[in-house]
N, C-alpha and C positions, 0 to 999 in steps of 0.2 A: 629502562624505558625513559623516554623524555617526558617532561612535565606536560600534562594535557593528553598524553597518549592513552591514559586509562581514566575514564570519567565515571564517577558514581553520581547518578542524578539525584539531586535533592529537590523534591517536589512536595515536601512536608509529610512524607510517610516512610516507613521502613527504618531499619536500624543501621544508620550510616556509619556509626562508630565501629561496630563489630565487623562490618564488611570492609571498611578501610583498614582496620587492624589485621584482618586475615590476608588481605592483598599485600600489605606491607611485609608480613611474615614470609610471603612468597617472593620478596624482592621487587614488588610492584611499587610504583610511585603514583598512587591514585590522587586525583583532584576531585573535590566535591563540586560538581557542576550545577550552577543555578541559572545559567543563561544559555540561549541557543548557540552563541559563539563558542562557549566552552565545550558544548557537545559536538559542534562541528569540527573542532580541533582533535577530537578523540579518535583513536583507532579501535578501542574497546569501550563499549558503553554498558554499564551495570545499572539496572533499575531495580531497587529494592521495593518490596511491597509489604502488604499486611494481609494477604490472602484473598483479595477481591479485585479482579482485573477491571471491572466496570468503574468503580470509584477511582481507581488509579488512573485510568485513561481520562476521566473527567478532570482530575487535578492537572495532569500533564497538558491537556488541551487549554484549560483555564490559564495556566502559567506560560503558554506559548512555547512549550518544550516538545510537544508531540511531533510536530512537523520537522523540527531539527533532528530528532531521533530517527524518524523515517528517512529523511534525506541522507543523513550520515551513514545509516546502514545500507541504503541503496548505493551509496558511493563506495562500499566495501568494508565498512567498520563491522566488527563483531558486536553482537547484542546478547547480553545475559540478563534475563528477568528472574528475580528471586521472589518466591512466595506471591506470585501473581495469578494463581489458578483458581 
């Protein structure tokens, strides 16, 4: 995978280190994404959570990341949400 093809979104919640380690074990090359530009460059977007989708969306909106996720997925990127239910 090329750098930026696999983005783990850092919006201040979720276990980024465990997710990154698991993806690296699968030969992924994940990037911890903190900007809309990093998300836009991704082909797979992973959004970790802590069990509550409402607060997660509020954080993503506040940090200006929600629209980048929506747009990138609309353009064909895959989306994986973890513990956001």
